[in-house]
C-alpha positions in Angstrom: 61.4 -17.3 37.5 58.6 -18.5 39.8 55.0 -18.4 38.5 52.5 -15.9 39.7 50.3 -17.6 42.3 46.7 -16.5 41.8 43.5 -17.1 43.8 39.9 -16.7 42.3 37.2 -15.6 44.7 33.8 -16.5 43.3 33.2 -19.5 41.1 30.1 -18.5 38.9 29.9 -17.9 35.4 32.5 -15.1 34.9 35.0 -17.0 36.8 34.4 -20.2 34.9 34.3 -18.9 31.4 36.8 -16.3 31.6 39.1 -15.7 34.7 39.9 -19.4 35.5 40.1 -20.4 31.9 42.5 -17.6 31.0 44.6 -17.8 34.0 45.0 -21.5 33.2 46.1 -20.5 29.5 48.7 -18.1 30.8 52.1 -20.0 31.1 53.4 -17.6 33.7 50.4 -18.2 36.2 49.5 -21.0 38.8 46.1 -21.1 40.2 46.5 -21.9 43.8 43.3 -21.5 45.5 39.4 -20.8 44.6 36.7 -19.9 46.7 32.8 -19.8 46.7 30.2 -19.8 49.3 28.6 -22.9 47.5 30.9 -25.7 48.6 30.3 -27.8 45.5 31.2 -25.1 43.1 34.5 -24.5 45.1 35.3 -28.1 45.1 34.5 -28.6 41.4 36.9 -25.8 40.4 39.4 -26.7 42.7 39.5 -30.2 41.3 39.5 -28.9 37.8 42.3 -26.5 38.3 44.4 -28.6 40.8 43.8 -25.7 43.5 42.7 -25.6 47.1 38.9 -25.0 47.9 37.7 -22.4 50.1 34.3 -21.1 51.2 35.5 -18.3 53.4 37.4 -15.6 51.5 38.9 -14.3 54.7 40.2 -17.6 55.4 41.6 -17.8 51.9 43.5 -14.4 52.3 44.8 -15.3 55.5 46.2 -18.8 54.5 47.3 -18.5 51.0 50.4 -16.8 50.0 48.9 -15.9 46.5 50.4 -12.8 44.7 47.1 -11.8 43.1 43.4 -12.3 43.4 40.4 -12.1 41.1 37.1 -10.8 42.7 34.3 -12.6 40.6 31.5 -11.9 43.2 28.2 -10.1 43.3 28.6 -6.4 43.0 28.0 -5.5 46.6 30.9 -7.5 47.6 33.2 -6.2 45.1 34.7 -3.4 47.3 34.8 -5.2 50.6 36.6 -8.2 49.4 38.9 -6.3 47.1 39.8 -4.0 50.0 40.4 -7.1 52.2 42.6 -8.6 49.5 44.8 -5.3 49.0 45.1 -5.2 52.8 46.4 -8.6 52.5 49.0 -7.5 50.1 47.4 -9.0 47.0 47.1 -7.4 43.6 43.5 -7.4 42.6 41.6 -7.7 39.5 38.0 -6.8 40.3 34.9 -7.3 38.1 32.8 -4.5 37.0 31.1 -2.4 38.3 34.0 -1.9 40.7 31.7 -0.8 43.6 28.3 0.2 44.5 29.0 3.9 45.4 31.6 6.6 45.1 32.7 6.0 48.7 33.3 2.3 48.2 35.4 3.1 45.0 37.5 5.7 46.9 38.1 3.3 49.7 39.5 0.9 47.1 41.8 3.2 45.6 43.1 4.3 49.0 43.7 0.4 49.9 45.7 -0.1 46.7 47.8 3.0 47.4 48.6 2.3 50.9 49.4 -1.3 50.3 51.3 -0.5 47.2 49.4 -3.1 45.2 47.8 -3.0 41.7 44.1 -2.6 41.3 42.6 -3.4 37.8 38.9 -3.3 36.9 37.8 -6.0 34.3 36.5 -3.6 31.6 37.2 -5.9 28.7 35.9 -3.6 26.0 39.2 -1.6 25.8 41.1 -4.8 24.6 38.8 -5.6 21.6 40.8 -5.0 18.5 38.2 -3.1 16.6 38.0 -0.6 19.6 41.7 -0.2 19.8 41.9 0.5 16.2 39.0 3.0 16.4 40.8 4.8 19.2 43.9 5.0 17.2 42.0 6.4 14.1 40.1 9.0 16.4 43.2 10.1 18.4 45.3 10.4 15.3 42.9 13.1 14.0 42.0 10.9 10.9 38.5 11.0 11.7 38.6 14.8 12.4 36.3 16.4 15.1 33.9 13.9 16.6 30.4 15.2 16.5 28.4 12.3 18.1 28.3 8.6 18.9 25.8 5.8 19.8 26.9 2.9 21.9 24.8 0.0 22.9 25.1 -3.2 24.6 22.0 -5.5 25.0 21.2 -9.2 25.3 18.4 -11.2 26.8 19.5 -11.1 30.3 21.7 -13.0 32.7 19.3 -15.8 33.3 20.5 -17.1 29.9 24.2 -17.5 31.2 24.7 -16.9 34.8 25.3 -19.8 37.2 22.0 -19.6 38.9 19.7 -18.6 36.0 16.7 -16.6 36.8 17.6 -17.1 40.6 20.8 -15.2 40.1 21.8 -12.4 42.3 21.7 -10.2 39.2 18.1 -9.6 39.9 18.3 -8.9 43.6 18.7 -5.3 44.3 20.5 -5.7 47.6 23.4 -7.8 45.9 23.3 -6.3 42.5 22.8 -2.7 43.3 21.9 -2.0 39.6 20.8 -4.2 36.7 21.5 -3.9 33.0 23.4 -0.5 33.8 25.8 -2.2 36.1 26.2 -5.5 33.9 26.3 -3.8 30.6 26.3 0.1 30.6 29.2 0.5 32.7 31.2 -1.4 30.0 29.9 1.1 27.3 30.6 4.1 29.7 34.2 2.9 30.0 34.4 2.3 26.2 33.3 5.5 25.0 35.6 7.2 27.5 38.5 5.3 26.1 37.6 5.8 22.5 37.1 9.6 22.8 40.1 10.1 25.2 37.9 12.6 27.2 35.5 12.7 30.2 31.9 13.4 30.3 30.3 16.3 32.1 26.5 15.8 31.9 24.1 12.9 31.6 20.3 12.6 31.1 19.0 9.1 31.3 15.9 7.0 31.7 16.6 3.8 33.7 13.7 1.5 33.8 12.5 -1.9 34.8 10.1 -2.9 32.0 11.2 -6.3 30.5 11.5 -8.5 33.3 9.0 -9.4 35.9 9.5 -9.9 39.8 12.6 -7.7 40.0 13.5 -4.1 41.0 16.7 -3.7 39.1 16.8 -1.9 35.9 16.6 -3.9 32.7 16.5 -1.2 29.9 18.3 2.2 30.1 18.9 5.0 27.5 21.3 7.7 28.3 22.3 11.0 26.5 25.9 12.0 27.4 27.8 15.4 26.6 31.6 15.4 27.0 34.0 18.2 27.9 34.5 19.2 24.4 30.7 19.1 23.6 30.5 15.7 22.0 26.9 14.3 22.5 25.7 10.8 22.1 23.6 8.0 23.4 24.5 4.9 25.6 21.9 2.1 25.8 22.0 -0.8 28.1 19.4 -3.6 27.9 18.3 -7.2 28.9 15.4 -7.0 26.6 17.3 -7.9 23.3 16.0 -11.4 23.2 16.8 -12.5 19.6 20.5 -11.3 19.1 23.1 -9.6 21.3 24.0 -6.1 20.2 27.4 -4.9 21.2 27.9 -2.1 18.8 29.2 1.5 18.6 29.0 4.1 15.9 31.2 7.1 15.9 30.2 10.2 13.8 33.1 12.3 12.9 33.9 15.2 10.6 35.7 13.2 8.0 34.2 9.6 8.6 31.7 7.5 10.3 33.3 4.5 12.4 31.1 1.3 12.6 32.3 -1.0 15.4 31.1 -4.5 15.9 28.1 -3.7 13.6 28.9 -5.5 10.6 28.3 -9.3 10.5 31.8 -9.8 8.8 34.0 -6.7 9.5 34.6 -5.6 13.1 35.4 -2.1 12.1 34.0 -0.4 9.1 35.2 3.2 8.3 33.1 5.1 5.9 34.7 8.3 4.6 32.8 11.4 3.5 34.8 11.2 0.1 33.2 7.9 -0.6 36.0 5.5 0.4 35.1 2.6 2.7 37.7 0.8 4.6 36.7 -2.7 6.1 38.7 -4.3 8.9 38.5 -7.9 9.9 40.1 -7.7 13.3 38.8 -10.8 15.1 35.6 -11.4 17.2 34.4 -9.2 20.2 33.5 -11.3 23.4 30.2 -12.4 23.8 27.9 -14.4 26.0 26.2 -16.2 23.1 27.2 -19.8 22.6 30.3 -20.4 20.6 31.3 -16.7 20.5 33.8 -16.7 23.4 37.1 -15.5 22.7 40.0 -14.4 24.9 39.3 -11.2 26.8 43.1 -10.3 27.1 42.1 -8.8 30.5 43.8 -11.6 32.5 46.9 -11.6 30.5 47.3 -7.7 30.7 46.8 -7.9 34.5 49.4 -10.6 34.8 51.8 -8.6 32.7 51.2 -5.4 34.6 52.2 -7.4 37.7 55.2 -9.0 36.2 56.6 -5.9 34.7 55.4 -3.6 37.3 53.4 -1.4 35.1 50.2 0.5 35.6 47.3 -1.7 34.1 45.2 -0.1 31.1 42.1 -0.1 33.5 43.4 1.2 36.9 40.9 1.7 39.9 40.9 5.4 39.0 39.6 4.5 35.5 37.1 2.1 36.9 35.9 4.8 39.2 35.4 7.4 36.4 33.4 4.8 34.4 31.3 3.9 37.6 30.7 7.7 38.0 28.8 7.9 34.6 26.5 5.0 35.8 25.8 6.6 39.3 25.0 9.8 37.6 22.7 8.1 35.2 20.7 6.6 38.0 20.6 10.1 39.8 19.2 11.5 36.4 16.5 9.1 36.2 15.4 9.2 39.8 15.3 13.0 39.9 14.2 13.4 36.5 16.9 15.9 35.6 20.2 16.3 33.8 23.0 15.3 36.1 26.5 16.5 36.3 29.0 13.9 36.3 31.4 14.2 39.0 35.1 14.3 38.4 
């Protein structure tokens, strides 16, 4: 069988450290083209992966017969480039957040449907072993009724790992649209939806710029969410955790408390109310800290969904629901009131 031909648009950090590496590691994939507006970056990645270099994504889509495309660009380009790729009959894996508005997200979904192509959003938290095991325990009923949760994603900010450091597009509102909430918060919004298996109806949020100077994107956000069934909890996203990254979640249930990615050794700890404690060693979560990178499983899942013609775990619809929480959080903060999360 012929290998799946893939092009990667955008050659910044996320493409270099995740998409390109993981495509190369997949025996059923060949990387045929890369694109970046910075010629040197495109040429460097093209040489490294024996692909053709482009600086114009429209030219790439017109000239390359790639089966699939990864969109690894600044947030404001996610929707237009994904839509162009879908209209060019390519399957699309788009980085998060999938879009900068509800309208953009809806247009992406329509383009995927019209062209009969898969659209997957790169929410890698669903593929973390501890998260999958916790979801299994919750949905099986073993934990009992879920009362509350807290989920946190914080680190020192994109300047520590993005290709352009402090000059990165992450700090420019017209390109990033949102800061820590778009970079980290949307991941946790997607995760908590996945873990609990239900949607959220209301959100109250403080979304602030307090840690970084000379930027108008948020760098600290605290949100309170309420689910359909009445589960309440907090979601925190921050670029102000300067000593150590925190990517943890705690679920408080009727029969047990689940600690995810909180213990230094055990990626999942289940503390039961009868005194039993079960420690799970399930492998490390992905991290931006040096030496902590592991496979995200996102690329392999995307490839498999195309080859087997199956719906990916994180469809465009799922990406839109997670984006909705972030949009509602920003509305709550700006209007200083509780927002209803749109369906």
